[in-house]
N, CA, C and O of each residue as an XYZ file, in Angstrom:
892
protein
N      -6.093     -1.200     -8.251
C      -6.287     -2.466     -7.624
C      -7.639     -2.744     -7.242
O      -8.261     -1.880     -6.625
N      -8.200     -3.893     -7.543
C      -9.610     -4.241     -7.221
C      -9.746     -5.583     -7.025
O      -8.855     -6.361     -7.367
N     -10.961     -6.012     -6.414
C     -11.269     -7.311     -6.206
C     -11.647     -8.021     -7.623
O     -12.280     -7.441     -8.506
N     -11.183     -9.314     -7.713
C     -11.531     -9.989     -9.085
C     -12.979    -10.019     -9.216
O     -13.711    -10.107     -8.230
N     -13.460     -9.938    -10.558
C     -14.909    -10.065    -10.676
C     -15.186    -11.194    -11.551
O     -16.354    -11.530    -11.745
N     -14.115    -11.873    -12.154
C     -14.173    -13.095    -12.883
C     -13.264    -14.150    -12.412
O     -12.397    -13.917    -11.570
N     -13.435    -15.239    -12.910
C     -12.491    -16.394    -12.588
C     -11.102    -16.149    -12.733
O     -10.777    -15.606    -13.789
N     -10.111    -16.451    -11.835
C      -8.632    -16.253    -12.105
C      -8.012    -17.559    -12.019
O      -8.182    -18.286    -11.041
N      -7.232    -17.905    -13.105
C      -6.505    -19.157    -13.044
C      -5.426    -19.083    -11.955
O      -4.823    -18.025    -11.774
N      -5.159    -20.209    -11.206
C      -4.105    -20.241    -10.281
C      -2.769    -20.690    -10.866
O      -2.698    -21.825    -11.339
N      -1.719    -19.895    -10.869
C      -0.443    -20.443    -11.397
C       0.206    -21.466    -10.598
O      -0.032    -21.614     -9.399
N       1.077    -22.214    -11.300
C       1.531    -23.435    -10.595
C       2.348    -23.060     -9.282
O       2.283    -23.774     -8.282
N       3.135    -21.880     -9.337
C       3.921    -21.598     -8.187
C       2.980    -21.343     -7.033
O       3.412    -21.617     -5.914
N       1.729    -20.848     -7.144
C       0.792    -20.638     -6.118
C       0.296    -21.932     -5.583
O       0.257    -22.114     -4.367
N      -0.100    -22.874     -6.461
C      -0.463    -24.190     -5.976
C       0.687    -24.956     -5.159
O       0.460    -25.619     -4.147
N       1.841    -24.790     -5.684
C       2.907    -25.500     -4.984
C       3.089    -24.905     -3.529
O       3.167    -25.645     -2.548
N       3.150    -23.578     -3.448
C       3.305    -22.909     -2.098
C       2.056    -23.243     -1.246
O       2.203    -23.302     -0.025
N       0.862    -23.460     -1.785
C      -0.199    -23.764     -0.938
C      -0.265    -24.983     -0.385
O      -0.874    -25.158      0.670
N       0.439    -26.105     -1.125
C       0.527    -27.420     -0.694
C      -0.704    -27.989     -0.061
O      -0.666    -28.591      1.013
N      -1.851    -27.775     -0.784
C      -3.027    -28.367     -0.308
C      -4.009    -27.422      0.544
O      -5.144    -27.764      0.876
N      -3.426    -26.211      0.847
C      -4.252    -25.440      1.463
C      -5.139    -24.630      0.664
O      -4.888    -24.527     -0.536
N      -6.259    -23.969      1.213
C      -7.103    -23.174      0.347
C      -6.355    -21.923     -0.314
O      -5.480    -21.262      0.246
N      -6.880    -21.708     -1.669
C      -6.357    -20.660     -2.377
C      -7.404    -19.670     -2.946
O      -8.391    -20.109     -3.535
N      -7.224    -18.460     -2.796
C      -8.371    -17.599     -3.259
C      -7.666    -16.259     -3.816
O      -6.865    -15.627     -3.127
N      -8.001    -15.914     -5.007
C      -7.495    -14.704     -5.529
C      -8.323    -13.551     -4.926
O      -9.553    -13.590     -4.956
N      -7.593    -12.453     -4.341
C      -8.265    -11.459     -3.590
C      -8.108    -10.059     -4.203
O      -8.920     -9.166     -3.960
N      -6.938     -9.873     -5.082
C      -6.708     -8.533     -5.577
C      -6.188     -8.733     -7.028
O      -5.357     -9.605     -7.283
N      -6.684     -7.928     -7.939
C      -6.079     -7.827     -9.378
C      -5.692     -6.356     -9.491
O      -6.451     -5.463     -9.116
N      -4.463     -6.126    -10.032
C      -4.016     -4.682    -10.237
C      -4.101     -4.333    -11.780
O      -4.409     -5.180    -12.618
N      -3.836     -3.156    -12.053
C      -3.928     -2.617    -13.426
C      -2.827     -3.165    -14.197
O      -2.960     -3.076    -15.418
N      -1.738     -3.726    -13.747
C      -0.741     -4.379    -14.583
C      -0.951     -5.821    -14.782
O      -0.025     -6.464    -15.278
N      -2.034     -6.407    -14.463
C      -2.289     -7.756    -14.657
C      -1.815     -8.674    -13.429
O      -1.953     -9.896    -13.483
N      -1.289     -8.072    -12.395
C      -0.873     -8.866    -11.262
C      -2.068     -9.354    -10.476
O      -3.153     -8.775    -10.523
N      -1.842    -10.432     -9.756
C      -2.856    -10.996     -8.958
C      -2.292    -11.505     -7.611
O      -1.267    -12.187     -7.586
N      -2.968    -11.170     -6.496
C      -2.707    -11.542     -5.120
C      -3.566    -12.573     -4.648
O      -4.786    -12.420     -4.589
N      -2.921    -13.725     -4.273
C      -3.621    -14.881     -3.791
C      -3.553    -15.097     -2.271
O      -2.436    -15.109     -1.753
N      -4.665    -15.272     -1.498
C      -4.632    -15.589     -0.193
C      -4.568    -17.173      0.015
O      -5.359    -17.994     -0.451
N      -3.468    -17.417      0.805
C      -3.294    -18.925      1.097
C      -3.724    -19.311      2.547
O      -3.277    -18.695      3.515
N      -4.583    -20.324      2.669
C      -4.936    -20.680      3.949
C      -5.813    -19.730      4.690
O      -5.789    -19.655      5.919
N      -6.614    -18.980      3.908
C      -7.627    -18.112      4.487
C      -6.907    -16.788      4.937
O      -7.514    -15.978      5.638
N      -5.600    -16.569      4.529
C      -5.014    -15.254      4.745
C      -3.785    -15.286      5.713
O      -3.248    -14.271      6.157
N      -3.389    -16.613      5.998
C      -2.252    -16.693      6.766
C      -0.872    -16.461      6.033
O       0.184    -16.174      6.596
N      -1.066    -16.636      4.674
C       0.037    -16.294      3.790
C      -0.636    -15.681      2.607
O      -1.851    -15.753      2.421
N       0.328    -14.985      1.699
C      -0.136    -14.467      0.363
C       0.952    -14.706     -0.643
O       2.145    -14.736     -0.340
N       0.458    -14.882     -1.907
C       1.505    -14.917     -2.951
C       0.930    -13.878     -3.964
O      -0.249    -13.854     -4.316
N       1.872    -13.050     -4.376
C       1.551    -12.072     -5.431
C       2.391    -12.499     -6.630
O       3.581    -12.795     -6.514
N       1.724    -12.520     -7.794
C       2.259    -12.936     -9.089
C       1.941    -11.789    -10.129
O       0.891    -11.148    -10.149
N       3.015    -11.629    -10.993
C       2.876    -10.518    -11.904
C       3.324    -10.999    -13.334
O       4.063    -11.978    -13.433
N       2.899    -10.345    -14.392
C       3.313    -10.682    -15.712
C       4.874    -10.374    -15.905
O       5.403     -9.536    -15.175
N       5.540    -10.981    -16.786
C       7.030    -10.804    -16.865
C       7.527     -9.305    -17.182
O       8.636     -8.892    -16.843
N       6.639     -8.600    -17.821
C       6.936     -7.119    -18.105
C       6.953     -6.214    -16.746
O       7.600     -5.167    -16.747
N       6.344     -6.568    -15.766
C       6.294     -5.869    -14.533
C       6.981     -6.594    -13.359
O       6.947     -6.122    -12.222
N       7.604     -7.751    -13.657
C       8.181     -8.408    -12.682
C       9.255     -7.716    -11.740
O       9.475     -8.032    -10.571
N       9.877     -6.725    -12.458
C      10.928     -5.853    -11.731
C      10.260     -5.204    -10.411
O      10.860     -5.019     -9.353
N       9.036     -4.922    -10.644
C       8.342     -4.281     -9.408
C       8.317     -5.180     -8.248
O       8.408     -4.664     -7.134
N       8.206     -6.440     -8.353
C       8.182     -7.374     -7.197
C       9.652     -7.505     -6.695
O       9.826     -7.734     -5.498
N      10.596     -7.391     -7.431
C      11.983     -7.479     -6.986
C      12.223     -6.193     -6.162
O      12.897     -6.225     -5.132
N      11.653     -5.048     -6.639
C      11.830     -3.859     -5.844
C      11.095     -3.948     -4.497
O      11.560     -3.420     -3.487
N       9.934     -4.629     -4.506
C       9.206     -4.744     -3.245
C       9.902     -5.612     -2.233
O       9.882     -5.325     -1.036
N      10.499     -6.639     -2.693
C      11.261     -7.525     -1.782
C      12.264     -6.777     -0.972
O      12.367     -6.928      0.245
N      13.053     -5.909     -1.727
C      14.272     -5.115     -1.002
C      13.394     -4.136     -0.161
O      13.859     -3.971      0.967
N      12.454     -3.569     -0.367
C      11.813     -2.534      0.375
C      11.201     -3.129      1.641
O      11.296     -2.521      2.707
N      10.568     -4.321      1.548
C       9.983     -4.937      2.545
C      10.992     -5.347      3.639
O      10.729     -5.244      4.837
N      12.156     -5.816      3.163
C      13.131     -6.334      3.957
C      13.715     -5.137      4.885
O      13.950     -5.321      6.079
N      13.912     -3.996      4.286
C      14.334     -2.797      4.865
C      13.260     -2.278      5.839
O      13.618     -2.077      7.000
N      12.097     -2.060      5.524
C      11.115     -1.536      6.185
C      10.716     -2.257      7.329
O      10.291     -1.645      8.309
N      10.817     -3.694      7.318
C      10.440     -4.583      8.447
C      11.282     -4.312      9.602
O      10.831     -4.681     10.687
N      12.430     -3.731      9.581
C      13.089     -3.356     10.740
C      12.398     -2.474     11.628
O      12.402     -2.711     12.836
N      11.787     -1.451     11.141
C      11.227     -0.447     11.813
C       9.657     -0.453     11.918
O       9.152      0.143     12.869
N       8.878     -1.068     11.031
C       7.489     -1.002     10.880
C       6.863     -2.265     10.640
O       7.548     -3.175     10.172
N       5.637     -2.445     10.901
C       4.868     -3.672     10.745
C       4.452     -3.743      9.369
O       3.472     -3.124      8.956
N       5.291     -4.607      8.528
C       4.891     -4.853      7.016
C       5.067     -6.354      6.884
O       5.613     -7.031      7.754
N       4.569     -6.848      5.732
C       4.585     -8.259      5.492
C       6.056     -8.840      5.555
O       6.982     -8.151      5.128
N       6.274    -10.049      6.062
C       7.591    -10.684      6.129
C       7.703    -11.550      4.858
O       6.842    -12.365      4.524
N       8.753    -11.320      4.231
C       9.034    -12.239      2.933
C       9.371    -13.584      3.289
O      10.358    -13.856      3.973
N       8.475    -14.526      2.785
C       8.968    -16.103      2.867
C       9.615    -16.566      1.870
O      10.280    -17.586      2.052
N       9.593    -15.983      0.655
C      10.092    -16.325     -0.438
C       9.752    -15.561     -1.641
O       8.763    -14.827     -1.626
N      10.579    -15.685     -2.809
C      10.321    -14.880     -3.949
C      11.015    -15.539     -5.051
O      11.906    -16.367     -4.866
N      10.578    -15.145     -6.260
C      11.216    -15.802     -7.497
C      10.873    -14.829     -8.760
O      10.488    -13.667     -8.636
N      11.055    -15.428     -9.855
C      10.955    -14.466    -11.081
C       9.455    -14.352    -11.209
O       8.784    -15.267    -11.686
N       8.881    -13.090    -10.730
C       7.487    -12.778    -11.157
C       6.606    -13.223     -9.958
O       5.388    -13.189    -10.132
N       7.084    -13.629     -8.782
C       6.302    -13.737     -7.631
C       6.903    -13.485     -6.363
O       8.133    -13.505     -6.334
N       6.260    -13.245     -5.274
C       6.538    -13.017     -3.989
C       5.619    -13.689     -2.985
O       4.398    -13.612     -3.120
N       6.145    -14.305     -2.046
C       5.455    -15.019     -1.050
C       5.620    -14.470      0.374
O       6.703    -14.445      0.959
N       4.460    -14.031      0.884
C       4.761    -13.258      2.333
C       3.833    -13.823      3.427
O       2.868    -14.528      3.130
N       4.115    -13.531      4.581
C       3.300    -13.908      5.734
C       2.191    -12.927      5.716
O       2.351    -11.818      5.207
N       0.990    -13.320      6.292
C      -0.104    -12.522      6.504
C       0.100    -11.692      7.751
O       0.901    -12.090      8.597
N      -0.543    -10.613      7.916
C      -0.613     -9.712      9.066
C      -1.898     -9.679      9.570
O      -2.841     -9.957      8.829
N      -2.100     -9.322     10.947
C      -3.400     -9.141     11.527
C      -3.999     -7.978     10.948
O      -3.355     -7.142     10.314
N      -5.406     -7.914     11.194
C      -6.143     -6.736     10.610
C      -6.714     -7.061      9.159
O      -6.434     -8.052      8.485
N      -7.501     -6.106      8.847
C      -8.081     -6.328      7.471
C      -7.892     -4.947      6.636
O      -7.623     -3.901      7.227
N      -8.045     -5.006      5.269
C      -7.857     -3.959      4.496
C      -8.742     -2.812      4.790
O      -9.882     -3.017      5.208
N      -8.288     -1.620      4.598
C      -9.169     -0.398      4.931
C     -10.440     -0.427      4.000
O     -11.334      0.385      4.234
N     -10.573     -1.326      2.946
C     -11.692     -1.442      2.183
C     -12.455     -2.692      2.353
O     -13.326     -3.036      1.554
N     -12.104     -3.413      3.464
C     -12.912     -4.432      3.952
C     -14.379     -3.936      4.006
O     -14.578     -2.753      4.286
N     -15.397     -4.752      3.761
C     -16.834     -4.341      3.998
C     -17.022     -3.484      5.312
O     -17.644     -2.422      5.342
N     -16.427     -4.060      6.358
C     -16.664     -3.363      7.753
C     -16.262     -1.959      7.653
O     -17.024     -1.115      8.125
N     -15.067     -1.564      7.052
C     -14.656     -0.195      7.025
C     -15.163      0.473      5.860
O     -15.134      1.703      5.897
N     -15.648     -0.114      4.776
C     -16.468      0.536      3.809
C     -17.834      1.097      4.436
O     -18.399      2.042      3.885
N     -18.312      0.560      5.492
C     -19.486      0.935      6.217
C     -19.183      1.919      7.286
O     -20.085      2.506      7.882
N     -17.954      2.101      7.529
C     -17.433      3.022      8.612
C     -16.248      3.849      8.221
O     -15.151      3.792      8.778
N     -16.628      4.773      7.015
C     -15.460      5.366      6.423
C     -14.737      6.416      7.492
O     -13.524      6.621      7.518
N     -15.596      6.967      8.264
C     -14.988      7.905      9.322
C     -13.765      7.253     10.084
O     -12.683      7.832     10.173
N     -13.999      6.087     10.591
C     -12.967      5.405     11.265
C     -11.871      5.024     10.343
O     -10.706      5.087     10.735
N     -12.170      4.625      9.121
C     -11.082      4.333      8.168
C     -10.201      5.300      7.861
O      -8.994      5.083      7.753
N     -10.794      6.531      7.685
C     -10.140      7.678      7.285
C      -9.066      8.218      8.317
O      -7.958      8.677      8.038
N      -9.612      8.067      9.523
C      -8.612      8.349     10.669
C      -7.503      7.320     10.751
O      -6.341      7.677     10.939
N      -7.846      6.040     10.612
C      -6.804      5.085     10.745
C      -5.752      5.183      9.560
O      -4.569      4.885      9.730
N      -6.224      5.587      8.442
C      -5.275      5.720      7.355
C      -4.323      6.991      7.567
O      -3.124      7.012      7.288
N      -5.035      8.003      8.086
C      -4.113      9.151      8.415
C      -3.145      8.874      9.498
O      -1.963      9.184      9.356
N      -3.555      8.342     10.505
C      -2.776      7.985     11.670
C      -1.660      7.096     11.249
O      -0.533      7.254     11.718
N      -1.951      6.109     10.327
C      -1.020      5.066      9.857
C       0.173      5.748      9.129
O       1.348      5.499      9.399
N      -0.248      6.651      8.156
C       0.718      7.498      7.379
C       1.638      8.209      8.329
O       2.859      8.082      8.230
N       1.062      8.970      9.264
C       1.898      9.810     10.193
C       2.899      8.856     10.849
O       4.075      9.210     10.931
N       2.457      7.520     11.380
C       3.335      6.710     12.000
C       4.427      6.234     11.053
O       5.586      6.172     11.462
N       4.114      5.902      9.829
C       5.276      5.570      8.822
C       6.127      6.741      8.597
O       7.353      6.635      8.632
N       5.475      7.965      8.345
C       6.374      9.090      8.233
C       7.272      9.616      9.354
O       8.275     10.291      9.124
N       6.867      9.278     10.562
C       7.683      9.467     11.803
C       8.654      8.427     12.090
O       9.665      8.686     12.742
N       8.380      7.135     11.591
C       9.174      6.004     12.099
C      10.283      5.590     11.164
O      11.367      5.262     11.646
N      10.080      5.581      9.808
C      10.973      5.198      8.839
C      12.064      6.130      8.651
O      11.752      7.245      8.232
N      13.293      5.886      8.882
C      14.401      6.845      8.969
C      14.933      7.257      7.630
O      15.571      6.483      6.916
N      14.634      8.587      7.286
C      14.943      9.214      6.083
C      16.667      8.989      5.701
O      17.073      8.598      4.606
N      17.385      9.277      6.675
C      18.811      9.284      6.557
C      19.356      7.754      6.159
O      20.389      7.637      5.501
N      18.729      6.801      6.522
C      19.212      5.467      6.489
C      18.466      4.773      5.336
O      18.764      3.604      5.092
N      17.472      5.424      4.567
C      16.610      4.878      3.543
C      17.494      4.788      2.318
O      18.041      5.805      1.891
N      17.670      3.499      1.682
C      18.601      3.357      0.501
C      17.746      3.704     -0.859
O      18.287      3.615     -1.961
N      16.476      4.074     -0.721
C      15.712      4.014     -1.938
C      15.332      5.491     -2.259
O      15.043      6.279     -1.358
N      15.343      5.826     -3.531
C      15.165      7.261     -4.092
C      13.596      7.471     -4.101
O      12.880      6.584     -3.636
N      13.107      8.510     -4.569
C      11.688      8.780     -4.555
C      10.834      7.717     -5.425
O      11.320      7.099     -6.372
N       9.606      7.595     -5.018
C       8.767      6.694     -5.919
C       8.971      7.050     -7.405
O       9.406      8.126     -7.816
N       8.605      6.025     -8.131
C       8.953      6.128     -9.634
C       8.061      7.324    -10.279
O       8.453      7.886    -11.302
N       6.993      7.647     -9.719
C       6.121      8.580    -10.357
C       6.439     10.010     -9.765
O       5.907     11.001    -10.267
N       7.247     10.107     -8.772
C       7.515     11.432     -8.104
C       8.694     11.848     -8.932
O       9.811     11.492     -8.557
N       8.549     12.617    -10.097
C       9.670     13.096    -10.979
C       9.948     14.607    -10.818
O      10.823     15.160    -11.484
N       9.223     15.229     -9.963
C       9.467     16.811     -9.831
C       8.940     17.148     -8.335
O       7.777     16.967     -7.975
N       9.911     17.632     -7.571
C       9.598     18.136     -6.230
C       9.944     19.424     -5.905
O      10.912     19.567     -5.157
N       9.332     20.436     -6.327
C       9.648     21.769     -6.063
C       9.209     22.151     -4.701
O       8.171     21.665     -4.249
N       9.938     23.007     -3.994
C       9.407     23.620     -2.645
C       8.980     22.432     -1.725
O       7.815     22.304     -1.351
N       9.994     21.560     -1.376
C       9.686     20.437     -0.603
C       9.367     20.959      0.822
O      10.114     21.747      1.402
N       8.167     20.457      1.378
C       7.751     20.752      2.628
C       8.627     19.971      3.743
O       9.314     20.581      4.562
N       8.538     18.601      3.694
C       9.213     17.822      4.652
C       9.497     16.382      3.810
O       8.590     15.783      3.232
N      10.708     15.985      3.829
C      11.163     14.829      3.346
C      10.829     13.750      4.243
O      11.123     13.905      5.429
N      10.242     12.642      3.865
C       9.906     11.440      4.555
C      10.104     10.113      3.747
O      10.238     10.156      2.524
N      10.118      9.111      4.336
C       9.986      7.780      3.568
C       8.583      7.515      3.327
O       7.797      7.105      4.180
N       8.293      7.790      2.031
C       6.811      7.750      1.587
C       6.491      6.191      1.239
O       7.394      5.449      0.852
N       5.267      5.779      1.387
C       4.837      4.613      1.130
C       4.912      4.417     -0.500
O       5.330      3.377     -1.008
N       4.503      5.425     -1.169
C       4.602      5.495     -2.546
C       3.445      5.049     -3.251
O       3.443      5.267     -4.462
N       2.437      4.456     -2.737
C       1.160      3.955     -3.241
C       0.047      3.954     -2.087
O      -0.570      2.937     -1.769
N      -0.127      5.138     -1.532
C      -0.860      5.336     -0.242
C      -2.343      5.239     -0.375
O      -3.073      5.933      0.334
N      -2.824      4.389     -1.274
C      -4.224      4.384     -1.420
C      -4.866      3.569     -0.287
O      -4.139      2.769      0.304
N      -6.079      3.681      0.057
C      -6.743      3.106      1.163
C      -6.555      1.571      1.263
O      -6.337      1.083      2.372
N      -6.627      0.793      0.173
C      -6.420     -0.708      0.433
C      -5.044     -1.119      1.042
O      -4.885     -2.234      1.540
N      -4.049     -0.179      0.985
C      -2.877     -0.644      1.357
C      -2.602     -0.312      2.939
O      -1.485     -0.524      3.410
N      -3.582      0.176      3.679
C      -3.590      0.297      5.048
C      -4.413     -0.811      5.691
O      -5.565     -1.024      5.312
N      -3.800     -1.564      6.723
C      -4.452     -2.562      7.537
C      -5.139     -2.087      8.663
O      -4.506     -1.252      9.309
N      -6.342     -2.402      9.120
C      -6.965     -1.897     10.306
C      -7.320     -2.996     11.303
O      -7.878     -4.010     10.883
N      -7.047     -2.866     12.527
C      -7.266     -3.873     13.546
C      -8.816     -3.662     14.034
O      -9.453     -2.654     13.728
N      -9.279     -4.589     14.723
C     -10.678     -4.564     15.277
C     -11.104     -3.277     16.144
O     -12.288     -3.053     16.397
N     -10.131     -2.509     16.549
C     -10.252     -1.411     17.335
C     -10.295     -0.121     16.443
O     -10.458      0.991     16.947
N     -10.142     -0.317     15.099
C     -10.268      0.771     14.226
C      -8.932      1.568     14.144
O      -8.921      2.776     13.907
N      -7.816      0.836     14.352
C      -6.505      1.449     14.383
C      -5.656      0.864     13.204
O      -5.821     -0.287     12.800
N      -4.746      1.723     12.684
C      -3.848      1.059     11.788
C      -3.025      0.047     12.388
O      -2.583      0.163     13.531
N      -2.782     -1.050     11.567
C      -2.028     -2.125     12.299
C      -0.904     -2.662     11.308
O      -0.215     -3.640     11.599
N      -0.773     -2.002     10.191
C       0.185     -2.560      9.119
C       0.072     -1.755      7.839
O      -0.892     -1.003      7.702
N       0.967     -1.860      6.920
C       0.958     -1.416      5.630
C       1.474     -2.572      4.723
O       2.337     -3.373      5.082
N       0.866     -2.577      3.531
C       1.178     -3.551      2.446
C       1.553     -2.858      1.070
O       1.486     -1.635      0.946
N       1.946     -3.684      0.058
C       2.244     -3.079     -1.263
C       3.198     -2.015     -1.162
O       2.868     -0.859     -1.423
N       4.385     -2.330     -0.793
C       5.447     -1.273     -0.637
C       6.348     -1.238     -1.854
O       7.502     -0.852     -1.665
N       6.044     -1.528     -2.863
C       7.077     -1.744     -4.047
C       7.470     -0.387     -4.474
O       8.547     -0.377     -5.072
N       6.891      0.776     -4.334
C       7.361      1.990     -4.713
C       7.761      2.967     -3.385
O       7.706      4.193     -3.485
N       8.116      2.377     -2.293
C       8.463      3.008     -1.147
C       9.786      3.784     -1.474
O      10.618      3.277     -2.227
N       9.988      5.106     -0.863
C      11.144      5.917     -1.159
C      11.064      7.185     -0.512
O      10.019      7.597     -0.008
N      12.191      7.845     -0.513
C      12.158      9.238      0.187
C      11.660     10.259     -0.834
O      12.112     10.362     -1.974
N      10.692     10.997     -0.312
C      10.069     12.121     -1.018
C       9.328     13.099     -0.150
O       9.226     12.812      1.042
N       8.788     14.236     -0.601
C       8.012     14.985      0.212
C       6.686     14.293      0.633
O       6.010     13.603     -0.129
N       6.376     14.567      1.991
C       5.320     13.880      2.530
C       3.869     14.080      1.774
O       2.934     13.286      1.876
N       3.859     15.221      1.043
C       2.655     15.408      0.261
C       2.395     14.521     -0.895
O       1.276     14.456     -1.404
N       3.492     13.780     -1.353
C       3.234     12.787     -2.337
C       2.180     11.693     -1.874
O       1.202     11.354     -2.540
N       2.506     11.233     -0.720
C       1.687     10.332      0.083
C       0.302     10.823      0.237
O      -0.725     10.307     -0.203
N       0.463     12.089      1.052
C      -0.965     12.730      1.502
C      -1.888     12.883      0.143
O      -3.064     12.517      0.127
N      -1.329     13.372     -0.814
C      -2.253     13.668     -1.896
C      -3.008     12.350     -2.535
O      -4.186     12.347     -2.895
N      -2.183     11.329     -2.600
C      -2.720     10.045     -3.100
C      -3.693      9.545     -2.038
O      -4.788      9.130     -2.417
N      -3.388      9.549     -0.735
C      -4.280      9.071      0.212
C      -5.676      9.777      0.309
O      -6.733      9.154      0.413
N      -5.568     11.176      0.263
C      -6.882     11.927      0.321
C      -7.755     11.659     -0.903
O      -8.981     11.562     -0.834
N      -6.985     11.536     -2.124
C      -7.739     11.155     -3.336
C      -8.557      9.898     -3.171
O      -9.743      9.790     -3.482
N      -7.772      8.933     -2.634
C      -8.214      7.511     -2.457
C      -9.428      7.556     -1.607
O     -10.381      6.843     -1.920
N      -9.494      8.377     -0.490
C     -10.547      8.539      0.284
C     -11.978      8.635     -0.440
O     -12.925      7.867     -0.267
N     -11.922      9.741     -1.283
C     -13.122      9.930     -2.026
C     -13.429      8.765     -3.090
O     -14.569      8.328     -3.244
N     -12.366      8.319     -3.778
C     -12.527      7.330     -4.724
C     -13.235      5.922     -4.057
O     -14.208      5.337     -4.531
N     -12.570      5.589     -2.976
C     -12.933      4.431     -2.315
C     -14.208      4.455     -1.521
O     -14.984      3.503     -1.595
N     -14.453      5.461     -0.791
C     -15.528      5.597      0.148
C     -16.779      6.545     -0.426
O     -17.934      6.427     -0.018
N     -16.400      7.405     -1.334
C     -17.395      8.471     -1.618
C     -17.439      9.568     -0.394
O     -16.945      9.347      0.711
N     -17.986     10.566     -0.696
C     -18.155     11.677      0.313
C     -16.824     12.322      0.564
O     -15.853     12.108     -0.161
N     -16.800     13.160      1.662
C     -15.784     13.867      2.026
C     -15.180     13.514      3.536
O     -15.814     13.822      4.545
N     -14.035     12.912      3.586
C     -13.454     12.457      4.708
C     -12.037     13.089      5.017
O     -11.245     12.614      5.831
N     -11.840     14.159      4.303
C     -10.507     14.808      4.398
C     -10.283     15.349      5.931
O      -9.184     15.209      6.469
N     -11.354     15.958      6.585
C     -11.085     16.575      7.937
C     -10.621     15.378      8.861
O      -9.667     15.531      9.624
N     -11.314     14.178      8.778
C     -10.855     13.097      9.663
C      -9.513     12.650      9.431
O      -8.782     12.359     10.377
N      -9.097     12.568      8.110
C      -7.753     12.173      7.585
C      -6.830     12.968      7.983
O      -5.859     12.511      8.586
N      -6.960     14.373      7.712
C      -5.792     15.329      8.053
C      -5.721     15.559      9.642
O      -4.648     15.801     10.195
N      -6.866     15.473     10.296
C      -6.811     15.567     11.745
C      -5.921     14.469     12.341
O      -5.001     14.658     13.138
N      -6.327     13.291     11.841
C      -5.565     12.119     12.408
C      -3.941     12.156     12.047
O      -3.035     11.785     12.793
N      -3.816     12.687     10.747
C      -2.337     12.812     10.350
C      -1.587     13.820     11.228
O      -0.507     13.560     11.758
N      -2.291     15.094     11.355
C      -1.819     16.093     12.180
C      -1.155     17.218     11.328
O      -0.091     17.741     11.662
N      -1.847     17.554     10.213
C      -1.470     18.709      9.409
C      -2.654     19.220      8.639
O      -3.553     18.476      8.246
N      -2.623     20.463      8.446
C      -3.753     21.153      7.606
C      -3.478     20.877      6.107
O      -2.318     20.913      5.697
N      -4.510     20.603      5.283
C      -4.376     20.225      3.873
C      -3.691     21.448      3.191
O      -3.982     22.611      3.470
N      -2.765     21.086      2.281
C      -2.147     22.086      1.295
C      -2.584     21.749     -0.014
O      -1.999     20.833     -0.592
N      -3.543     22.359     -0.586
C      -4.135     22.019     -1.861
C      -3.249     22.165     -3.010
O      -3.325     21.387     -3.961
N      -2.390     23.154     -2.967
C      -1.425     23.390     -4.079
C      -0.469     22.223     -4.164
O      -0.200     21.710     -5.251
N       0.019     21.822     -3.079
C       1.116     20.724     -3.120
C       0.283     19.466     -3.608
O       0.706     18.787     -4.543
N      -0.827     19.185     -3.006
C      -1.490     18.051     -3.345
C      -1.946     17.906     -4.952
O      -1.879     16.865     -5.605
N      -2.381     19.086     -5.385
C      -2.641     19.247     -6.814
C      -1.400     18.857     -7.670
O      -1.482     18.228     -8.725
N      -0.298     19.275     -7.131
C       1.052     19.031     -7.878
C       1.246     17.448     -7.955
O       1.414     16.857     -9.022
N       1.207     16.868     -6.787
C       1.574     15.442     -6.743
C       0.490     14.525     -7.304
O       0.797     13.428     -7.772
N      -0.835     14.974     -7.262
C      -1.883     14.287     -8.092
C      -1.566     14.401     -9.573
O      -1.680     13.387    -10.262
N      -1.200     15.485    -10.095
C      -0.753     15.513    -11.546
C       0.313     14.380    -11.853
O       0.202     13.558    -12.763
N       1.357     14.463    -10.958
C       2.372     13.467    -11.256
C       1.849     12.030    -11.159
O       2.176     11.135    -11.938
N       1.013     11.895    -10.139
C       0.538     10.544     -9.952
C      -0.318     10.061    -11.173
O      -0.175      8.911    -11.587
N      -1.216     10.937    -11.761
C      -1.890     10.588    -12.886
C      -1.107     10.306    -14.037
O      -1.299      9.275    -14.682
N      -0.138     11.239    -14.382
C       0.940     10.978    -15.455
C       1.688      9.672    -15.340
O       1.990      8.999    -16.326
N       1.973      9.342    -14.097
C       2.700      8.123    -13.899
C       1.819      6.855    -14.149
O       2.291      5.797    -14.563
N       0.526      7.051    -13.866
C      -0.367      5.910    -14.233
C      -0.544      5.697    -15.628
O      -1.262      4.780    -16.026
């Protein structure tokens, strides 16, 4: 997922939802999906090509379930290949402010994942493991994983604390190290440098390199 570097056409469904408000493409993913901010970020519309539309249907279900327990986007509408959600306070962990302060961002991401893993009830979760988690030997602790715990999917408030999570289309029950592996990889990818100490201290666990290596292999194979 990255910010668009070239002009992006606005689909009719986005124009209709915007109803005259400003529209700006803010994210493009590797599957060709685009997220548009409406009205400066008060609402968002994510659209995706037909071959990956099933992922948005999965996200609608997961957002509806997770919203009972955790701060995630509220679904305002959905259709074939699109989802319309309300905005949340805060900014992405790769907003320029946090790119200039990776230490604070790493701590917010770690604390945010800890909150998610402690809050979402495994026993009540109707979703299996993220699609890429195909092998879970020697499980440390089952939690409801984000499924795509990269830095951009954590929102941070003005005080440097996690205030929400987005992009939950692969949420499901798995070993917590599936999320932790992806998150710590993303720290280096997005910020450069080594922010693992801040991340794991905020999460509250010592890094387990063997488990992380295992889940990163699955992540790379899944991509």
